C-alpha positions as CSV (number, residue, x, y, z in Angstrom):
1,M,6.8,-16.7,11.1
2,M,6.2,-16.0,7.8
3,K,8.8,-16.2,4.9
4,S,9.7,-13.4,2.6
5,T,12.6,-12.1,1.5
6,Y,13.3,-9.7,3.4
7,S,16.0,-9.7,6.3
8,E,14.7,-10.3,9.7
9,N,16.4,-7.6,10.3
10,D,14.8,-5.1,8.3
11,V,11.3,-7.0,9.3
12,T,9.0,-9.0,11.2
13,V,6.1,-10.7,8.7
14,L,3.4,-12.3,11.6
15,L,1.6,-14.3,8.9
16,K,0.4,-17.9,8.8
17,D,2.4,-19.2,5.3
18,V,0.0,-21.1,3.5
19,S,1.6,-21.7,0.6
20,G,0.5,-25.1,-1.2
21,L,-2.7,-25.0,0.8
22,V,-4.3,-22.4,-1.4
23,T,-5.5,-21.9,-4.8
24,P,-4.9,-19.5,-6.4
25,L,-7.8,-17.4,-8.6
26,N,-8.2,-16.0,-12.3
27,T,-9.0,-12.2,-12.5
28,A,-12.2,-13.2,-13.9
29,E,-13.1,-15.9,-11.4
30,R,-12.0,-13.9,-8.5
31,E,-14.4,-10.9,-9.2
32,E,-17.5,-12.5,-10.3
33,K,-16.9,-14.2,-6.4
34,I,-15.9,-10.7,-4.9
35,Q,-19.5,-9.3,-6.1
36,S,-21.5,-12.5,-5.3
37,G,-20.5,-11.6,-1.8
38,M,-17.8,-13.2,-1.1
39,H,-15.0,-11.7,1.0
40,Y,-12.0,-11.0,-0.9
41,C,-9.9,-12.5,1.4
42,E,-11.2,-16.1,1.7
43,M,-9.5,-16.1,-1.7
44,L,-6.3,-15.2,-3.3
45,P,-5.6,-13.6,-7.2
46,V,-3.1,-15.9,-9.8
47,E,0.2,-13.6,-9.6
48,Y,1.2,-10.7,-11.9
49,R,4.1,-12.2,-13.6
50,P,4.7,-8.8,-15.2
51,T,6.4,-8.7,-19.1
52,A,9.0,-6.6,-20.3
53,E,7.9,-4.0,-21.2
54,Y,6.4,-3.9,-18.0
55,M,9.2,-4.4,-16.5
56,H,11.9,-1.8,-18.7
57,I,9.0,0.7,-17.7
58,Y,9.1,-0.1,-14.0
59,H,12.8,0.5,-14.2
60,E,12.7,3.9,-15.4
61,S,9.9,4.6,-13.6
62,M,11.7,3.5,-10.3
63,E,15.2,6.3,-11.8
64,K,13.2,9.0,-11.5
65,H,11.3,8.7,-9.0
66,L,13.7,7.3,-6.6
67,E,14.8,10.9,-5.3
68,M,11.0,12.2,-4.5
69,T,10.6,8.6,-2.1
70,A,14.1,9.2,-0.3
71,E,12.9,12.5,0.6
72,A,9.4,11.6,1.9
73,V,10.2,8.8,3.6
74,G,12.6,11.0,5.4
75,V,10.4,13.5,6.2
76,L,8.3,10.6,7.1
77,S,11.1,9.8,9.5
78,E,11.4,12.9,11.3
79,K,7.2,12.6,11.5
80,I,7.8,9.7,13.6
81,W,10.5,10.6,15.1
82,R,9.5,13.8,16.6
83,K,6.4,11.7,18.0
84,K,7.1,8.7,19.2
85,G,11.5,9.0,19.4
86,K,13.3,6.0,20.1
87,S,11.4,4.4,21.8
88,V,9.0,3.3,18.5
89,V,7.5,0.8,17.5
90,L,6.3,0.3,13.4
91,V,3.8,-2.0,12.8
92,S,3.5,-2.1,8.4
93,L,-0.2,-2.9,7.1
94,A,1.1,-5.8,4.7
95,R,1.9,-5.5,1.5
96,A,1.7,-1.9,0.4
97,G,3.5,-1.2,3.7
98,I,7.1,-3.5,4.2
99,P,8.8,-1.5,1.8
100,I,7.9,1.7,3.6
101,G,9.0,0.5,6.7
102,I,11.3,-0.6,6.5
103,L,12.8,2.6,4.6
104,I,12.0,4.2,7.7
105,K,13.3,1.7,9.9
106,R,16.5,1.8,8.1
107,Y,16.9,5.9,7.9
108,L,15.9,5.9,11.7
109,Q,19.5,3.8,12.1
110,K,21.8,5.3,10.3
111,K,20.4,9.4,10.9
112,Y,19.1,8.7,15.0
113,N,21.9,5.1,15.2
114,T,19.4,3.3,16.7
115,T,17.3,0.1,15.8
116,V,13.9,0.4,16.7
117,S,11.3,-2.8,15.6
118,H,9.7,-3.3,13.2
119,Y,6.6,-6.3,11.9
120,A,4.1,-6.1,9.9
121,I,0.1,-7.0,9.7
122,S,-3.0,-8.0,8.0
123,I,-5.6,-5.4,7.9
124,I,-8.4,-5.9,6.1
125,R,-11.7,-4.2,4.8
126,G,-14.5,-5.8,6.5
127,R,-12.5,-7.9,8.8
128,G,-10.3,-5.6,11.2
129,I,-6.7,-5.9,12.3
130,D,-5.5,-9.1,12.7
131,K,-5.9,-9.8,16.9
132,V,-3.6,-12.8,17.3
133,A,-1.3,-10.5,15.3
134,M,-2.2,-7.0,18.1
135,A,-1.9,-9.9,21.3
136,Y,1.8,-10.6,19.8
137,L,2.8,-6.9,19.8
138,L,1.2,-6.2,22.8
139,E,3.0,-8.7,25.5
140,R,6.0,-7.1,24.0
141,H,6.0,-3.5,23.7
142,S,4.0,-0.9,25.2
143,P,0.8,0.4,23.5
144,K,2.5,3.7,23.9
145,H,4.5,3.4,21.5
146,I,2.9,1.6,17.9
147,Q,3.0,3.2,15.3
148,F,0.7,1.8,11.7
149,V,2.8,2.4,8.7
150,D,1.1,2.1,5.2
151,G,2.4,2.5,2.0
152,W,0.3,5.2,0.3
153,T,-4.0,7.0,1.1
154,G,-6.5,6.0,-2.1
155,K,-10.4,6.5,-0.6
156,G,-9.2,6.5,3.3
157,T,-10.8,3.0,3.4
158,I,-8.1,0.9,5.9
159,F,-7.5,4.4,7.2
160,N,-11.2,3.6,9.1
161,E,-10.8,0.4,9.0
162,L,-7.2,0.8,11.4
163,K,-9.6,3.1,13.4
164,K,-12.9,0.4,14.2
165,A,-10.0,-1.7,14.9
166,M,-8.6,0.4,17.9
167,F,-11.2,0.6,20.3
168,D,-10.6,-2.0,21.1
169,Y,-6.7,-1.7,22.1
170,E,-5.7,2.0,24.9
171,N,-4.0,3.2,23.9
172,V,-2.7,2.0,21.0
173,S,-3.1,5.0,18.4
174,A,-5.3,4.4,15.1
175,E,-2.7,7.5,13.0
176,L,-1.6,6.3,10.3
177,A,1.9,7.4,8.4
178,A,1.9,7.1,4.9
179,A,4.5,8.2,3.0
180,S,1.9,9.1,0.4
181,D,-1.2,10.7,1.7
182,P,-3.2,12.6,-1.1
183,A,-7.0,11.6,0.6
184,W,-5.8,13.7,2.6
185,I,-6.4,12.3,6.0
186,T,-3.7,12.2,7.9
187,D,-0.8,14.7,8.9
188,L,1.5,11.7,9.6
189,C,3.1,11.0,5.6
190,G,6.0,12.4,4.0
191,S,3.8,13.9,0.9
192,H,0.0,15.0,0.0
193,E,1.1,14.4,-3.8
194,D,-0.1,12.1,-5.6
195,F,2.5,10.7,-6.6
196,L,4.9,7.0,-8.0
197,I,6.3,5.6,-5.2
198,P,7.4,2.7,-7.1
199,S,6.4,-0.3,-5.1
200,S,3.3,1.0,-6.4
201,C,4.7,-0.4,-9.6
202,L,3.5,-4.5,-8.1
203,N,3.0,-6.7,-6.8
204,A,5.0,-9.5,-5.1
205,T,7.4,-9.2,-7.5
206,I,8.2,-5.2,-4.9
207,S,6.5,-7.2,-1.5
208,G,8.8,-9.9,-0.4
209,L,7.4,-12.4,-2.4
210,L,4.4,-12.1,-0.3
211,S,0.5,-12.7,-1.0
212,R,-1.8,-10.3,-0.3
213,T,-3.0,-11.2,3.5
214,Y,-5.5,-14.1,3.6
215,L,-8.5,-14.4,6.2
216,N,-10.7,-18.0,6.1
217,K,-11.6,-20.9,8.0
218,D,-10.9,-23.8,6.3
219,H,-7.0,-22.9,6.8
220,I,-6.7,-19.6,9.5
221,G,-7.9,-21.3,13.2
222,E,-9.4,-18.5,16.2
223,N,-5.3,-19.1,17.5
224,D,-3.5,-18.2,13.9
225,F,-1.7,-15.7,12.7
226,H,-4.1,-14.3,9.2
227,G,-2.6,-15.9,6.1
228,A,-0.4,-15.0,3.0
229,V,1.5,-17.0,0.6
230,F,4.8,-17.1,-0.1
231,Y,6.0,-17.3,-4.1
232,S,8.5,-19.0,-4.4
233,E,8.3,-19.3,-8.4
234,L,8.8,-15.5,-8.9
235,T,12.4,-16.1,-7.6
236,K,13.9,-14.2,-10.0
237,E,11.5,-11.3,-10.6
238,D,11.8,-10.6,-7.6
239,V,12.9,-6.8,-6.9
240,S,12.3,-6.5,-3.1
241,L,16.0,-5.8,-1.8
242,E,17.1,-3.2,-4.7
243,F,14.1,-1.1,-4.7
244,I,15.2,-0.6,-0.9
245,D,18.6,-0.4,-1.4
246,A,17.5,2.0,-4.4
247,V,15.9,4.3,-2.3
248,E,18.1,4.0,0.9
249,R,21.1,5.7,-1.9
250,K,19.1,8.2,-2.6
251,M,18.5,9.6,1.6
252,N,19.3,12.8,2.3
253,F,19.7,13.0,6.3
254,K,20.0,16.9,6.4
255,T,16.9,17.2,5.0
256,A,13.8,17.2,7.0
257,S,16.2,17.8,9.8
258,N,15.6,21.4,10.8
259,D,12.6,22.2,12.5
260,T,10.5,23.3,9.2
261,I,9.5,20.0,7.5
262,Y,8.9,19.9,4.5
263,D,6.1,18.4,3.5
264,N,5.5,19.0,-0.9
265,T,1.4,19.6,-0.5
266,M,-1.2,20.7,-2.9
267,E,-2.6,24.1,-1.7
268,T,-5.6,23.4,-3.6
269,C,-7.1,20.8,-1.0
270,S,-8.4,19.7,1.9
271,M,-8.9,16.9,4.3
272,E,-11.4,14.6,2.6
273,A,-11.1,16.0,-0.5
274,G,-9.7,12.7,-2.2
275,L,-13.3,11.2,-0.4
276,N,-15.1,13.3,-1.8
277,E,-13.9,13.9,-5.2
278,A,-14.1,9.5,-5.3
279,K,-17.8,10.6,-3.9
280,Q,-17.9,13.0,-7.0
281,I,-16.5,10.0,-10.4
282,A,-19.3,7.1,-8.6
283,E,-22.0,9.9,-8.5
284,E,-20.7,10.6,-12.8
285,F,-19.8,7.5,-13.6
286,D,-23.1,6.2,-12.2
287,I,-21.9,3.7,-10.2
288,K,-22.9,2.5,-7.3
289,D,-20.3,1.0,-5.4
290,I,-18.3,3.6,-3.9
291,N,-15.6,0.0,-3.6
292,F,-15.2,0.9,-7.8
293,V,-14.0,3.7,-7.6
294,K,-10.1,3.6,-7.3
295,P,-8.5,6.3,-7.0
296,G,-4.3,7.7,-6.4
297,I,-1.6,6.0,-8.9
298,G,-1.3,3.2,-6.0
299,E,-5.0,2.1,-6.3
300,T,-5.0,2.1,-10.1
301,T,-2.5,0.3,-10.4
302,R,-3.5,-2.3,-7.9
303,V,-7.2,-2.1,-10.6
304,L,-5.2,-3.1,-13.4
305,L,-2.5,-5.3,-11.6
306,R,-5.2,-7.6,-9.5
307,R,-8.9,-6.8,-10.8
308,I,-11.1,-5.7,-14.6
309,P,-11.0,-3.1,-14.9
310,W,-13.3,-0.8,-16.6
311,K,-12.3,2.6,-17.6
312,I,-8.2,4.6,-16.1
313,L,-8.8,8.5,-15.4
314,V,-6.5,9.6,-15.6
315,K,-5.1,13.8,-15.2
316,D,-3.0,14.2,-18.3
317,F,-1.7,12.7,-20.3
318,G,1.4,14.0,-20.4
319,D,2.4,12.7,-17.2
320,I,4.3,10.0,-17.9
321,Q,6.9,10.0,-16.0
322,N,3.9,9.6,-13.3
323,I,1.6,7.1,-15.1
324,G,3.5,6.0,-18.2
325,H,3.8,2.6,-16.4
326,I,-0.9,3.2,-15.6
327,L,-0.9,3.2,-20.1
328,R,1.2,0.1,-20.5
329,L,-0.9,-2.1,-17.9
330,A,-4.2,-0.9,-19.1
331,Q,-2.9,-1.4,-22.8
332,E,-2.2,-5.1,-22.5
333,K,-5.2,-4.9,-20.6
334,N,-6.5,-3.0,-23.6
335,V,-8.9,-0.3,-20.7
336,E,-9.8,2.2,-21.7
337,V,-8.3,5.6,-20.6
338,I,-9.5,9.5,-21.3
339,E,-7.6,12.1,-19.9
340,Y,-10.6,13.8,-16.5
341,P,-10.1,16.7,-14.4
342,L,-9.0,15.1,-12.0
343,S,-7.8,17.7,-8.1
344,A,-6.5,15.4,-5.7
345,Y,-5.2,13.0,-7.4
346,R,-3.5,12.1,-10.6
347,A,-5.6,8.8,-11.9
348,C,-8.7,6.2,-11.0
349,G,-9.3,2.8,-12.3
350,L,-13.1,2.2,-11.8
351,I,-13.8,-1.4,-11.2
352,T,-15.8,-3.5,-13.9
353,D,-19.7,-3.4,-12.0
354,L,-19.9,-7.1,-13.6
355,S,-24.1,-7.1,-12.6
356,G,-25.0,-4.7,-15.3
357,D,-25.4,-2.1,-13.2
358,L,-22.8,0.4,-15.6
């Protein structure tokens, strides 16, 4: 199995280790290849090594959002427990789903004194779910017990990919569990609010030192899991377990135990509100490819960490506790930040169109 800095008791990572086999590309090279038609999963980016200033902001943000993250995990865990019970098999979508999946597993273990299975597998936009990993799971578990987990939703792209993929798997539900669902695509969430989940601030250094998932026939055969790289050179910067342990300490096992589960939603939104807002932004800024619009705090952060951002939209410049790290990254990369009347989201990243059409 794939190496990570997570404990095997927390998660079984169903990925092929391609460390040393893939040469990471810098952001400019990778962006040019993506926009020229090469799929992003066939390459790996050079991982962002956080600056001391950025890590200072991360630690401040984490302290401010630990309780809210723990509360969202508790609400989500209770919903999963009511739906699946002790037989649930958590299947986190790598990478962002893994920390949330581990926290759900730990919550259920402490609250209900039960140990549930937890795996991490790959799903890739335009390429689907890892079929070898799915075969592995279904050899060992009932399809009705599988519960997919992600960290947050953006426009709902991965959820749509999951729904398409599950047509091939009878009795496996495509319902997605997420700590934060500002896209309003699932009831199985901790909150519909676009709040800062601290694990969205970083990449590998808060994801067990794993790269994003990789699928290139040069290294991944028909019988292989999708691949990933383990970044051993970032060991000193790794805060993966620090984050998990810090959120776990904030868990309140009475919060979500009553009949009415608290859900911190935004009343102005409705199903598909996120996608509609992304389409509106694309139209207003004359963006022809909706994939260049990345709404939500998590996705905006990803744009700044591994894409070439054009502009960043924020709902409120004064919302430092949620967007402080975004403002810092934008400053580091000299990216324009605009205050914009977002509805479902607190921030939105716009990717540079290298064709010059923007």
